C-alpha angles and dihedrals in degrees: 000000000000092000088053089047089054090050093052091049091049091048096050092043091054093047090051091043095046098079094229098102096070111028119175135027093344094045110155139172128193145167109241096178115041111035106190090102093043090055089051092047092051089056093045094051088047089060100039085042112237105145097177092061092039088057089050089053094049088045090057091047096049091044092058088043092048089053093053089045088057091050090054093048091052092043106032096162108032124186118219114250096356120109107231120211087242094065093079096061088042090056089048090051090051091049090049091056090048088050092053090046091054090049090049091053090066091060095060099236137114100256091089089069091054097049091045092052091049089055091048092046090052093050094044087050090054093050090048093050094044092051101041089250094308100115135049120185099189103033120064107174089087092038092055094045090051090051089056093045095050093046090053090049092048092051091055090050102263104123097160090111095043091110089055088048093057094049091048094051088048092052092050093047093051094045090052092046091051090052092055091051092045094053093048092047093050093052090054105036103021112186090012093059095090093058092073090055092048091052088046095053094044092055088046088052092050092049088053094047092050091048092051091046090053093041095048100034103252095337090278102109144019116244107249102265093206091069089074095059110083106192130190106221117228093248090057137059134222116256093244099232125131091247094059104109097166121127118225122225090251090056092049092051087049090053090052091049094050094046094042089054087065093054126082092223100041092249134117123237134178098267096049091048092050093049090048092051093049089061104040135091125282096262089058091046093053088059094051096109094052093043090052085044090065091062092045094047090051091048091052093045097048096030089196094123091247114135089185126109127190120209095267092052090047092051090046094051092047087051091051089050090054092049089047094049091048089052090050094049088048093051089048091049091048092050089046092052090046092054090045090051092047092049091053091050090052094050093046089048090051092048091050090050091046091051092047094052 
């Protein structure tokens, strides 16, 4: 999804920079993704002075900001690397702004730049919230810088961030590819070129909405995050097989101690936990969802906006997970026994009927 969002941002940015939307006396070009040049131009037009162009620059800046603002309003407490049920409506809202921008382009005015910038700001905000500020789908200065950093680290033997490197390269390639397609489309279709991107983003939004509805059972509840953390209680032992990916209580306490040692207050927060999970062995990574779920469960239970856990809270949540897991296993066992009992009754009944006949 992130790669497709980058493609969409690159496409719309190339169309708006290509110079084919407004042809004539009111000809205008503007970046609607990255804003570094827009900030610089606003300062230049202030000094010249050219207040009309300066207002155009500031309008674009505040449009992107407003899009990100809307994304945060709809997702006030995002969980890193977890798709919230609210992401679907957020995507749909972004596609709506893109549709309005494509419509405004037909009227040969500058409002299409603002609505397209709002859509890109909203999409960029979603990608930022989802990735804990790691990824940007419509701004490549930081992406390019991080690619250089991670390449340098990898060259010196630090391959911890290689997974980030591959994602960032993919985003850059898709943004560039979208830019190529956008410029070609603007040459051929001019003011109609944004319509394709509006349709593309709408279909992407619908697919995300359907996925979240399926994942979270009609968008009405979160799947209990503690279901995903399979813990071996202290009074039991793992089965010793290679496929046993469960973490023991002692291992979980060790994980807390190692993460807490990196913090100033001795507590675990979301960013430290994600950084730890990115650098650990496969067994720990396979339990990523459950470990992040500990923080999510604490947040939902307390409702105080605090994503931090101390050791006692961590141990309490692990214990709750064990109880929850035991209850689920008991329920499954009871269901299995009921099924077996019903099967035996069915066999006996069939035998009696056969004997009677």
